C-alpha positions as CSV (number, residue, x, y, z in Angstrom):
1,M,0.0,0.1,-0.2
2,L,2.9,2.4,1.0
3,R,4.3,1.9,-2.6
4,K,1.1,2.4,-4.4
5,M,0.3,5.7,-2.4
6,A,4.1,6.8,-3.1
7,E,3.3,6.1,-6.9
8,R,0.5,8.3,-7.1
9,N,2.2,11.1,-5.1
10,I,5.3,10.8,-7.4
11,S,3.0,11.1,-10.5
12,V,1.2,14.2,-9.2
13,I,4.4,15.8,-8.2
14,S,5.8,15.2,-11.4
15,K,3.2,17.2,-13.0
16,Y,4.6,20.4,-11.5
17,E,8.2,20.6,-12.5
18,D,9.1,23.8,-11.5
19,M,7.4,23.9,-8.0
20,A,8.5,22.9,-4.5
21,V,6.6,20.4,-2.4
22,V,5.9,22.3,0.8
23,T,4.4,20.6,3.6
24,D,3.9,21.5,7.3
25,C,4.2,18.0,8.6
26,G,7.8,16.7,9.4
27,A,6.9,13.0,9.0
28,C,5.3,13.7,5.8
29,S,8.3,15.5,4.2
30,C,10.8,12.7,5.8
31,S,8.5,10.2,4.1
32,L,8.3,12.2,0.8
33,K,12.2,12.7,1.0
34,D,12.6,9.0,1.1
35,Y,11.1,8.1,-2.3
36,G,14.2,8.2,-4.2
37,A,15.5,5.2,-1.7
38,L,12.4,3.6,-2.0
39,F,12.1,3.1,-5.7
40,A,16.0,3.0,-6.0
41,D,15.3,-0.5,-7.4
42,S,12.7,0.4,-9.7
43,L,13.9,0.8,-13.4
44,S,10.6,2.6,-14.3
45,L,10.4,5.0,-11.2
46,S,14.0,5.4,-9.9
47,A,14.7,8.9,-11.7
48,E,11.3,10.1,-11.2
49,A,11.3,9.2,-7.7
50,A,14.6,10.7,-7.0
51,E,13.6,14.0,-8.6
52,A,10.4,14.5,-6.7
53,A,12.1,13.9,-3.4
54,L,14.7,16.5,-4.2
55,R,12.0,19.1,-4.4
56,V,10.1,18.1,-0.9
57,R,10.6,21.0,1.6
58,D,9.3,21.1,5.3
59,F,7.7,24.8,5.4
60,S,10.5,26.1,7.8
61,E,13.2,24.9,5.0
62,F,11.1,26.4,2.4
63,L,10.7,29.8,4.2
64,Y,14.5,29.9,4.9
65,E,15.4,29.3,1.4
66,Q,12.9,32.0,0.4
67,G,15.0,34.5,2.4
68,L,12.8,34.9,5.5
69,W,14.9,36.4,8.1
70,T,14.2,36.8,11.8
71,D,16.1,40.0,12.3
72,G,14.1,42.6,13.9
73,M,11.4,39.9,14.9
74,K,10.2,40.3,18.5
75,P,8.9,37.2,20.8
76,V,5.5,36.2,20.7
77,E,4.1,36.4,24.1
78,M,1.6,33.7,23.9
79,T,1.5,29.8,23.5
80,V,1.7,28.8,19.8
81,S,1.8,25.4,17.9
82,Y,2.1,24.2,14.3
């Protein structure tokens, strides 16, 4: 079942070649980043899976890569969660 779902995700991700795949779930981004290894033995999906995995970013990685800097930010005086 995991491979079947991964194949579907790779198919969808591959349609959006110039876009990052951003997720706010650490476990999800970790799983998506492992697609290259999961399909390393597949002649038909190996390259596509590896390419899809390279575009996955956790939202904090994505924001950092986009140039979000914390200079000048102030502490938030409340309980927050993501």
